[in-house]
C-alpha positions in Angstrom: 97.1 114.4 98.2 97.8 117.1 100.8 94.3 117.4 101.3 93.8 113.8 101.5 96.8 113.4 104.4 95.1 116.1 106.4 91.4 114.7 106.2 92.3 111.6 107.0 95.0 112.5 109.8 92.4 114.8 111.2 89.8 112.4 111.4 92.4 109.9 113.5 93.3 112.5 116.5 92.2 114.8 119.4 93.8 117.7 118.2 93.2 118.0 114.4 93.9 121.8 114.7 97.6 120.8 115.8 97.5 119.2 112.1 100.3 120.4 110.1 101.5 119.1 106.8 104.2 119.9 104.9 104.5 119.1 100.8 108.5 119.3 99.8 108.4 118.5 95.9 111.3 116.8 94.2 111.7 116.1 90.3 110.0 112.6 90.9 109.4 112.3 94.4 106.8 114.5 97.0 107.8 114.4 100.2 105.2 115.0 102.9 106.1 115.6 106.4 103.3 115.3 108.9 103.4 117.1 111.9 101.3 116.6 115.3 100.6 116.6 118.7 103.2 114.1 120.2 99.7 112.4 122.0 98.5 111.7 118.6 101.8 110.6 116.9 100.3 106.8 118.5 96.7 107.1 116.9 97.9 107.7 113.5 101.0 105.4 113.2 98.5 102.5 115.1 98.8 98.8 116.1 102.0 97.7 114.7 101.8 100.7 112.2 99.1 99.3 110.4 97.2 102.7 110.4 100.2 104.7 108.9 101.0 102.0 106.5 97.5 102.3 105.1 97.8 106.0 104.5 101.1 105.2 103.2 99.6 102.6 100.6 97.0 105.4 99.7 99.0 108.0 99.1 101.5 106.1 97.0 98.8 104.7 94.9 97.1 108.3 94.2 100.7 109.7 93.5 101.3 107.0 90.7 98.3 108.1 89.0 99.9 111.3 88.3 103.2 109.9 87.6 104.9 110.3 90.9 106.2 109.0 94.1 105.1 110.1 97.4 106.6 109.5 100.7 104.7 110.5 104.3 107.5 110.9 107.1 106.0 111.8 110.4 108.2 114.6 112.3 108.9 114.2 116.1 108.1 117.7 118.2 111.4 119.1 119.0 112.7 118.4 122.6 110.8 115.3 123.1 112.7 113.0 125.1 113.5 109.4 124.6 114.6 106.6 127.2 117.9 106.3 127.8 120.1 105.0 125.5 122.3 103.0 127.1 120.3 100.5 129.5 121.2 102.8 132.4 119.6 105.6 134.6 120.6 108.4 136.2 118.5 107.8 138.9 119.9 104.6 139.6 121.0 104.5 142.8 124.8 103.4 143.0 
């Protein structure tokens, strides 16, 4: 399943060498953590989340054959800046 995720994601992104998939095993659930270049996150998620949803459906089907559940999480790079939380900006003039 890990190889499947790597194969599909590397085909979608501009920086395939930065794709890293880690497998975290639980009793009945396997969590796959996907790390990739920040500029490629949108390509993997796709329009309205359709691409990542399709990957997750295929992953769920493959895991079900092995009697397990699988989850795929995209791990955002550390230090990534998001927009202002309160709707205000420090650059706004008083």
